[in-house]
ROMAR-810460 format. One record per residue: residue number from 0; residue in one letter; y, z, x of N, C-alpha, C in turn. Coordinates in steps of 0.001 Angstrom, whole numbers, plus 500000, padded with zeros to 6 digits. Atoms other than C-alpha are relative to their C-alpha. Last residue first. Layout:
% ROMAR-810460
num residu n_yy n_zz n_xx ca_yy ca_zz ca_xx c_yy c_zz c_xx
NUM a Y Z X Y Z X Y Z X
...
//
This chain:
% ROMAR-810460
num residu n_yy n_zz n_xx ca_yy ca_zz ca_xx c_yy c_zz c_xx
175 x 499092 500526 501176 520745 892955 826421 501359 500580 499897
174 x 498539 500215 499085 518581 893585 829562 500868 499326 498813
173 x 500003 501452 500228 515543 895543 827507 501714 499542 500677
172 x 498804 499573 501201 514650 898462 829556 500580 498748 499507
171 x 499036 501216 500140 511631 899007 831673 500602 499872 498850
170 x 500434 500035 502005 509621 901995 833009 501339 498665 499943
169 x 499293 501074 499801 508936 903159 836950 499996 499867 498045
168 x 500865 500876 500826 508197 906809 836658 500949 499094 499647
167 x 499939 501684 500550 510174 908933 839031 498634 499588 499206
166 x 500630 500986 499305 509404 912769 838675 500671 498169 499704
165 x 499217 500688 498677 512228 914311 836496 499201 499583 501651
164 x 499762 499252 499092 510350 915652 834279 499934 500199 501697
163 x 499707 498689 500624 510966 913957 831185 499855 501342 501044
162 x 501026 498882 500084 511194 910766 833460 500062 501225 499121
161 x 499521 498296 501179 513299 908066 834117 498695 500725 500530
160 x 501052 498778 499249 512926 904887 837240 501000 501064 498687
159 x 498844 498634 500024 514895 901512 835531 499112 500899 500522
158 x 501326 498646 499486 513345 897751 835798 501378 501861 499892
157 x 499703 499578 498699 515349 894995 833853 499812 501377 500230
156 x 500164 498809 500401 513661 892972 830749 500922 500287 501593
155 x 498544 499395 499152 514353 889259 830709 500552 501486 499992
154 x 499382 500655 499342 510434 889009 829915 501436 500088 501028
153 x 500302 501359 499938 509761 891232 827992 500621 499155 500743
152 x 499086 500585 500323 508515 894676 828959 500206 498595 499702
151 x 499892 501469 499285 504866 895940 828588 501565 499347 499827
150 x 499361 501742 500932 505067 899318 827682 500103 498777 500590
149 x 498815 500864 499520 503445 902515 829515 500124 498806 499494
148 x 500104 501732 500507 501653 905647 828465 501198 499132 500308
147 x 498651 500470 499588 500765 908077 830994 499891 498934 498776
146 x 499702 501555 500357 497386 910044 830287 501422 499623 499947
145 x 501028 500708 500383 496038 913545 831369 500054 498028 499561
144 x 499336 500759 501094 499342 914532 833350 498377 499373 499989
143 x 500534 501453 500375 497417 917544 835475 500394 499288 498910
142 x 498357 500662 500715 499716 920540 835307 499552 498826 500070
141 x 500223 499516 501546 496553 922996 835241 500673 499093 499583
140 x 501071 501006 500535 496392 921678 839082 500111 499732 498379
139 x 500283 499316 501048 499882 924001 839707 498614 498988 499721
138 x 500843 498966 499587 501057 923237 842934 499127 500763 499067
137 x 501599 500543 498631 502396 920189 842562 499086 500735 499890
136 x 499625 499331 498908 504375 921026 838968 498675 499821 500721
135 x 498655 499606 500814 504372 918003 836017 500311 501076 501034
134 x 499769 498949 500275 501265 916500 838139 501337 500809 499279
133 x 498812 499450 500141 500266 913109 838547 500082 501137 499559
132 x 499138 500162 500860 497021 912670 839698 501170 500037 500053
131 x 500791 500060 501002 493880 913949 841863 501224 499420 498880
130 x 499675 498777 500846 495995 913449 844932 499253 499742 498639
129 x 501288 498708 499746 494375 911399 848065 500361 500819 498462
128 x 499902 498648 499592 496804 908404 846757 498800 500577 500149
127 x 501659 499403 499027 496542 904594 846713 500352 501475 500174
126 x 499746 498512 499234 499779 903700 844380 498710 500274 500156
125 x 501634 499428 499502 499310 900012 842922 500487 501190 500655
124 x 499912 499212 498526 502639 898497 841176 499045 500762 499871
123 x 500553 499311 499571 502331 895232 839242 500217 501194 500734
122 x 500812 500075 501386 503931 892474 837617 499211 501609 500065
121 x 501174 499327 499536 506989 893259 840577 499307 500056 498315
120 x 500612 500465 501173 510232 892115 839677 498246 500073 499819
119 x 500793 501879 500109 511304 891869 843120 499081 499658 498647
118 x 499092 500956 498678 513589 895451 843676 499457 497976 499211
117 x 498767 500519 501056 511593 896789 840094 501179 498782 500906
116 x 500985 500949 500892 508435 896798 842577 501266 499770 498922
115 x 500120 501173 499028 510819 898058 846081 499488 499018 498504
114 x 499094 500757 499575 512068 900823 843852 499971 498947 500263
113 x 499413 500017 501093 508815 901888 842616 501333 499436 499816
112 x 500738 500599 500288 507593 901995 846159 500302 499134 498500
111 x 499635 501466 498722 510415 903790 847606 499476 499004 499589
110 x 498827 500289 500710 509797 906553 844976 500399 498416 500224
109 x 500396 500129 501476 505962 906474 845996 501327 500018 499124
108 x 500597 500883 499728 507112 906838 849999 499624 499599 498476
107 x 501422 500231 499144 509024 909748 849512 499550 498300 499730
106 x 500057 498599 499411 512930 911193 848631 498343 499967 500634
105 x 501372 500049 499499 514072 907860 847606 499707 500965 501180
104 x 500376 499169 499088 517615 908824 845817 498495 499874 500159
103 x 501786 499586 499864 518921 905870 843576 499800 501163 501532
102 x 500155 500287 498374 522526 906450 842512 498131 500346 499991
101 x 501452 500337 499853 523694 905600 839097 499913 499898 501302
100 x 500857 498742 500533 526932 908367 838533 498216 499291 500170
99 x 500827 500868 501191 529190 906286 840554 498634 501168 499962
98 x 498768 500621 500191 531921 907948 843427 499233 498840 498891
97 x 498641 499944 499963 531210 911137 843688 500354 498718 499409
96 x 500294 499662 501641 527040 910291 843403 501864 500414 499913
95 x 499748 500688 501630 527738 908591 846129 499929 499876 498862
94 x 498697 500455 499613 529056 911181 848656 499692 499042 498915
93 x 498871 499427 500908 526213 913540 847007 501251 499312 500227
92 x 499911 500124 501848 524033 911126 848081 500488 500359 499288
91 x 500042 501444 499832 524866 910708 851912 500091 499803 498458
90 x 498762 500698 500053 525080 913973 852130 500736 498988 499930
89 x 499005 499601 501243 521672 914630 850995 501573 500484 499560
88 x 500596 500848 500654 520284 912029 853529 500838 500761 498668
87 x 499260 501196 499927 522557 913531 856287 499626 499730 498429
86 x 498242 499848 499910 520880 917045 855685 500911 498815 499641
85 x 499728 499502 501277 517085 915805 855043 501840 500138 499897
84 x 500124 498473 500096 517111 913952 858103 500112 500190 498345
83 x 499428 499631 501324 516551 910057 857588 499790 501433 500131
82 x 498315 499392 500205 516113 908877 861067 500133 500318 499206
81 x 499240 499867 498511 512403 908780 861689 501165 500248 500098
80 x 500026 498421 499693 511668 909192 857864 500063 500496 501386
79 x 499674 499653 498641 512382 905685 857017 499996 501554 500447
78 x 499270 499099 500172 510427 905415 853984 500553 499815 501661
77 x 500355 498739 499680 507909 902498 854358 501403 500755 499662
76 x 498693 498982 500235 507202 898969 853327 499796 501548 500294
75 x 500228 498483 500032 504459 897063 855086 501025 500810 500220
74 x 499162 499220 499633 505745 893209 854205 498775 501592 499569
73 x 500474 498491 500727 502561 891035 854310 501117 501133 500259
72 x 499663 499307 499065 503828 887163 855406 499716 501647 499285
71 x 501204 499180 500033 502359 884384 854453 499853 500848 500704
70 x 500596 500003 498766 505433 882867 854431 498714 500242 500789
69 x 500212 501749 500125 506516 882173 850648 499458 499565 501817
68 x 501373 500623 501385 505514 885617 849880 500105 498363 500718
67 x 500950 499322 498873 507981 887140 853153 498461 498812 499115
66 x 500133 500824 498574 510754 885262 851812 498519 499878 500224
65 x 500415 501645 500901 510495 887001 848475 499596 499385 500854
64 x 501088 499785 500340 510972 890471 850622 499243 498679 499239
63 x 501052 499901 498888 513649 889014 852735 498807 500418 499822
62 x 500438 501292 499676 515373 887827 849529 499217 500093 501127
61 x 500524 500276 500888 515228 891915 847922 499505 498479 500754
60 x 501213 499270 499972 516250 893379 851220 499223 499242 499166
59 x 500564 500090 499080 519431 891338 851406 498545 500201 500288
58 x 500056 501351 499602 520224 891966 848125 498739 499260 501093
57 x 501202 500217 500280 519677 895446 848289 499676 498717 499919
56 x 501571 499373 499248 521639 895658 851294 499236 499532 498958
55 x 500322 501135 499211 524657 893559 849633 498684 500174 500700
54 x 499997 501695 500387 524737 895519 846297 499341 499107 501546
53 x 498700 501492 499549 524755 898735 848135 499571 498955 499836
52 x 498762 499368 500356 522456 901766 846680 501218 498614 500201
51 x 499739 500212 500876 519396 900052 847142 501067 500875 499483
50 x 500586 501620 500245 519358 899650 850838 499849 499770 498660
49 x 498759 500757 500130 521299 903055 851090 499580 498612 499945
48 x 499981 500188 501383 517878 904928 849756 501630 499323 500186
47 x 499781 498670 500401 516103 904192 853104 501352 500338 498563
46 x 498814 499882 500932 514073 901477 854033 500464 501090 500135
45 x 499678 497932 500368 511748 900905 857212 501203 499829 499184
44 x 498836 500246 501160 509892 897284 856183 500847 501420 499997
43 x 499087 499075 500006 507458 896334 859280 500744 500017 499311
42 x 498683 499749 499784 506028 892799 858908 500380 501326 499338
41 x 499563 498818 500976 502514 891724 858922 501389 499766 500682
40 x 499373 499131 499156 501447 888115 859573 500577 501696 499066
39 x 498817 499657 500615 498365 886330 857218 501213 501256 501345
38 x 499406 501062 500430 496027 884024 858338 501448 500476 499361
37 x 499778 499950 498933 494056 887368 860545 501152 498619 499503
36 x 500842 501222 499887 493233 888557 856993 501318 499310 501173
35 x 498925 501203 500460 495125 892204 857064 499125 498875 500028
34 x 500485 499811 500977 492674 895634 857258 500208 498146 499170
33 x 501246 499822 500772 493144 895823 860620 499187 499520 498895
32 x 500349 501261 499142 496899 895081 861117 498549 499743 500017
31 x 499728 501096 500787 497269 897623 858330 499595 498751 500897
30 x 500764 500393 501011 496109 899940 860953 499504 499435 498953
29 x 501269 499999 499690 498117 899575 863587 498740 499590 499018
28 x 499563 501197 499118 501242 899271 861966 498411 499215 499924
27 x 500222 500864 501533 500177 902699 860147 499989 498395 500432
26 x 501569 499747 500580 499541 903742 863910 499730 499873 498429
25 x 500791 501393 499144 502985 902297 865217 498871 500310 499122
24 x 499704 501117 500129 504892 904339 862097 498796 499082 500972
23 x 500520 500634 501319 503106 907248 862890 499758 498574 499172
22 x 501195 500762 499258 504848 907660 866220 498935 499740 498775
21 x 499927 500822 498768 508418 908025 864637 498720 499397 500298
20 x 499219 501553 500844 507495 909681 861558 499950 499186 500881
19 x 501276 500389 500314 505855 912336 864317 500109 498835 499107
18 x 500494 500920 499621 509077 912407 865936 498592 499645 499641
17 x 499214 501555 499745 510963 913118 863027 498799 498977 501238
16 x 500333 501308 501673 508492 915752 861171 500480 498756 501118
15 x 501091 500106 499602 508805 917596 865469 499333 498752 498620
14 x 500053 500936 498484 512682 917335 865572 498834 499630 499881
13 x 499532 501148 500349 513054 919129 861942 499919 498761 500894
12 x 501159 500643 500897 509901 921661 863193 500712 498234 499391
11 x 499885 499089 500984 511924 922627 866372 499541 498523 498749
10 x 498370 499994 500738 510373 921386 868706 500325 500617 499053
9 x 499144 498644 499571 506819 921953 871265 501483 499448 499599
8 x 498597 500513 499459 504496 918553 869784 500565 501592 500092
7 x 499535 500359 500980 500801 919788 869254 501886 499508 500630
6 x 498969 499145 500238 498448 919554 871771 501309 499714 498987
5 x 500781 498865 499857 495093 917249 872443 500996 501539 499336
4 x 499852 499290 498852 497378 914338 873850 499224 501728 499696
3 x 499370 500277 498832 496326 911750 871532 500031 500815 501391
2 x 501519 500441 499505 494660 913401 868854 500347 499329 501556
1 x 500851 498862 499219 497817 916162 869114 498600 498830 499933
0 x 499662 499279 499033 500180 912685 868916 498950 501240 500342
//
């Protein structure tokens, strides 16, 4: 918006975030289309935590993503920031937690990517970032994690999330 109009949006900061997110989705899709070979179609997929906490929605999302492979389509998956306000997300998550203690809360695109990787049982999850790495505390460069130990799961393992620092890390557990 700023680049196109030369000025910032003049509204409440929450509303501005929503408006910038909505506009950013089209810009993002334009950029991806430029780099993906014309033989492949591009699909925008906007998700929220509810897509991972509802069995029907999770299965629908999984099947759509798996069909995309067969249809030579590249899904561009993004957390739906434009309509997911912090307040409503917190309320919905709290409501889910009162019913079960296994609740997925996607707060950013990296966590969403890890949930998608688990959902489709991806062999690899590659996250491109401008950050130097993963930090225990985001505003303290000296907390950069130098090494992350990963392990290979057996073929019939299920995917899970977990970390000692409360940051999401994709992991696998035996499905026994």
